[in-house]
C-alpha positions in Angstrom: 85.7 72.3 89.2 87.5 69.9 91.3 87.0 70.0 95.3 90.5 72.3 96.7 91.2 70.4 99.7 94.2 72.5 100.3 92.3 76.3 100.5 91.3 77.2 103.9 89.5 80.6 104.9 89.3 80.8 108.5 88.4 84.5 109.9 91.0 84.0 112.7 93.9 83.2 110.2 94.8 86.4 108.2 91.4 88.2 108.7 89.8 85.6 106.7 91.7 85.3 103.2 92.5 82.8 101.4 95.1 80.4 102.9 97.4 77.4 101.8 96.1 74.7 104.4 95.8 77.1 107.0 99.2 78.8 106.9 99.5 82.1 107.6 100.7 82.1 103.7 97.7 83.4 101.3 96.7 82.9 98.0 97.6 86.1 97.2 100.8 85.9 98.4 101.4 82.9 95.5 99.7 84.8 92.9 101.7 88.1 93.6 105.0 85.8 93.4 104.0 84.3 90.3 102.7 87.4 88.8 106.3 89.0 90.0 108.5 86.1 87.7 109.1 84.1 90.6 109.4 80.4 89.7 107.5 77.9 91.4 110.9 76.1 92.6 111.6 80.0 94.2 108.7 80.1 95.8 108.9 76.4 97.7 112.4 77.6 98.5 111.0 80.7 100.0 108.6 79.0 101.8 110.0 75.5 102.8 106.4 74.4 104.2 104.6 74.7 101.2 104.0 71.7 98.7 104.1 72.3 94.6 100.4 71.2 94.9 99.5 74.0 97.2 100.2 76.7 94.4 98.6 74.2 92.1 95.4 74.6 94.2 96.1 78.6 94.8 96.4 79.0 91.1 93.0 76.8 90.5 91.1 78.7 93.4 92.7 82.0 92.2 91.5 81.1 88.4 88.0 80.5 90.0 87.8 83.7 92.0 88.0 85.4 88.7 85.4 84.1 87.5 82.9 85.1 90.1 80.8 87.7 89.7 79.2 89.4 92.9 75.7 91.0 92.1 74.1 93.6 94.8 70.4 92.4 96.1 68.0 95.2 95.6 67.2 97.4 97.9 64.0 96.2 99.6 
């Protein structure tokens, strides 16, 4: 997977959730809008400070996270 340069994780922004370029727009918000049937154009109109590439990277990040699997460490 190519490096994602537009997705940021900062504990001081939106509680450390994955955000777009440090803005207070989470990847989850973008995914929720797409899942609700909003078009790319509608999202960009609602959030004029976002760029089309931000949506592309939010999709790539979400797809990557879905494939991740957390395995609990065995207790010692």
